[in-house]
C-alpha positions in Angstrom: 1.3 11.7 19.3 3.6 12.9 16.2 2.7 15.1 13.4 1.2 12.3 10.9 -1.1 11.2 14.0 -1.9 14.8 15.0 -2.9 15.9 11.6 -5.0 12.7 10.3 -6.7 11.5 13.5 -9.6 14.0 13.3 -10.3 12.5 9.9 -10.7 8.8 11.1 -13.7 9.8 13.7 -15.9 12.6 14.9 -17.4 15.7 12.8 -14.4 15.7 10.6 -14.5 11.9 9.6 -13.8 11.5 5.9 -15.0 8.7 3.5 -11.7 7.5 2.6 -7.8 8.4 3.1 -5.2 7.7 0.2 -1.7 8.0 0.8 -0.3 9.0 -2.5 3.2 8.3 -3.2 5.9 8.1 -6.2 6.6 4.8 -7.7 10.3 3.7 -8.5 11.9 5.3 -11.5 11.9 1.9 -13.4 8.3 1.2 -12.9 5.6 2.9 -15.3 2.5 1.9 -13.8 0.1 2.8 -11.0 0.1 0.4 -8.0 -2.7 0.2 -5.4 -0.5 -1.2 -2.6 -1.9 -4.0 -0.4 0.8 -4.5 2.4 2.2 -1.9 5.0 5.3 -3.1 7.0 6.5 -1.8 10.3 10.2 -1.6 9.2 11.6 1.7 8.4 14.4 1.5 5.9 17.2 3.3 7.7 20.0 2.6 10.0 19.4 0.1 12.7 19.2 3.0 15.5 16.2 4.5 13.8 13.1 4.0 15.6 10.7 1.8 13.3 7.0 2.9 12.4 5.5 1.7 15.5 7.8 4.3 17.4 10.0 1.3 18.7 13.8 1.1 18.6 14.9 -2.4 17.5 18.1 -1.7 19.6 16.7 -1.1 23.1 13.4 -2.5 23.4 13.0 -6.3 24.1 9.5 -6.3 23.2 10.3 -5.4 19.6 8.2 -7.6 17.2 5.7 -8.5 19.9 3.9 -5.2 20.9 3.0 -4.2 17.5 1.9 -6.1 14.0 4.6 -6.4 11.5 2.4 -5.9 8.8 -1.4 -4.3 7.9 -3.5 -4.6 5.1 -5.0 -1.8 2.9 -8.7 -1.5 3.6 -9.4 0.2 0.1 -12.2 -1.4 -1.9 -9.6 -2.7 -4.3 -12.1 -4.8 -6.2 -14.5 -1.9 -7.1 -11.5 0.5 -7.9 -10.1 -1.9 -10.3 -13.5 -2.7 -11.8 -12.5 -5.8 -13.4 -15.0 -8.6 -14.1 -12.3 -11.5 -14.0 -9.0 -12.0 -12.7 -7.3 -11.7 -16.2 -5.8 -8.3 -16.6 -6.4 -6.1 -19.6 -3.6 -6.1 -22.3 -3.4 -2.3 -21.8 -3.2 -2.7 -18.0 -2.0 0.3 -16.3 -3.2 -0.2 -12.7 -1.9 -3.1 -10.6 -2.7 -4.4 -7.4 0.7 -4.7 -5.9 0.8 -7.3 -3.3 4.5 -7.7 -2.8 6.2 -7.9 0.5 9.2 -9.4 2.2 9.5 -10.7 5.7 12.4 -13.0 7.1 10.3 -16.0 6.1 8.6 -15.3 2.8 8.9 -12.9 -0.3 6.1 -11.9 -2.9 7.2 -10.2 -6.1 5.6 -7.3 -7.7 2.9 -8.4 -10.0 4.3 -6.9 -13.3 7.4 -9.1 -12.5 5.1 -12.1 -13.3 3.7 -10.5 -16.5 3.2 -13.1 -19.3 4.9 -16.0 -17.2 2.8 -19.3 -17.4 0.9 -19.8 -15.3 0.0 -16.1 -15.2 0.8 -14.8 -11.6 -0.3 -11.5 -12.5 -3.6 -11.6 -10.6 -5.5 -8.7 -9.5 -7.7 -10.5 -6.8 -7.1 -10.6 -3.2 -6.9 -14.3 -3.3 -3.1 -14.1 -4.4 -2.6 -15.1 -0.5 -4.5 -14.6 2.6 -3.4 -12.0 5.1 -3.1 -14.5 7.8 -0.4 -15.9 5.6 1.7 -12.7 6.1 4.0 -13.6 8.9 7.6 -13.2 10.1 9.6 -9.9 10.9 8.9 -7.4 8.3 11.6 -6.2 5.6 9.4 -4.2 3.3 6.0 -3.6 2.4 4.2 -3.5 -1.2 6.1 0.0 -1.7 9.3 -0.5 0.1 10.0 0.6 3.5 10.5 4.3 3.2 8.1 7.3 3.8 5.1 6.3 1.7 4.9 2.9 3.6 5.8 4.5 6.9 2.7 6.9 6.6 0.5 4.1 5.4 1.5 1.8 8.3 1.2 4.6 10.8 -2.4 5.4 9.5 -3.3 1.6 9.9 -2.0 1.7 13.5 -3.9 4.9 14.2 -7.0 3.3 12.9 -6.6 0.3 15.1 -6.1 2.6 18.1 -9.0 4.8 17.3 -11.4 2.4 15.9 -13.6 3.4 13.0 -14.2 2.1 9.6 -12.6 4.7 7.2 -11.0 2.8 4.2 -7.3 3.7 4.2 -4.5 2.7 1.9 -1.6 3.6 -0.4 -1.3 4.4 -4.0 2.0 4.8 -6.0 2.1 6.7 -9.2 5.0 6.7 -11.8 7.1 9.3 -13.2 6.5 10.7 -16.7 9.8 10.4 -18.2 12.7 8.0 -18.6 11.4 4.4 -19.0 7.8 5.3 -18.8 5.8 5.0 -21.8 2.5 3.9 -20.0 1.3 7.5 -19.6 1.6 10.4 -21.7 1.7 13.2 -19.2 0.9 14.1 -15.5 -2.6 14.7 -16.5 -3.1 11.2 -17.8 -1.9 10.0 -14.3 -4.3 12.1 -12.4 -7.2 11.1 -14.5 -6.5 7.6 -14.0 -6.4 8.0 -10.1 -9.4 10.0 -10.2 -11.0 7.2 -12.0 -10.1 4.9 -9.3 -11.6 7.1 -6.7 -14.7 7.4 -8.8 -15.0 3.6 -9.0 -14.9 3.3 -5.1 -17.7 5.5 -4.6 -20.4 2.8 -5.0 -19.1 1.4 -1.8 -18.0 4.2 0.6 
């Protein structure tokens, strides 16, 4: 068991069990939105000798791609968190359900790359695709394949091993300089994340 698992395992079951676990990370410099990320992937974006997020080494483990799942899905109450009555996002949309991922067989882009396209693919429902359609060897998850994705994936794997029903997932927040004109300051980002958590309270 490594540091992430040792620290978080007690919060998934037992007397210290919590209501929900959210991995909070930073979005790309050019993304001025908050993302609730749907997909965690097994691949770790470093050199080929690095062990992946399931602690297997691609170069020396003949069982790679068999023992552990390539992708996991958020269990956060996304519908309640977004609190939208339809699939049509508001014109001042600041939060997206980011369902992007890439495998060796399929690629789904970030939702705001579809914004204003016809037909509008900027959907915020889980019906964009079924999770059982997410197949192939993972390349990246909804928030890439570095540290945020790694913690998200390892939490999903830990929950599978330990059991329990604690909702877990990952949210990415933007920077407040450069290309970001969506949020005025850090406090406005904090307030938006707090609102997402508040919306989830009706079901957790």
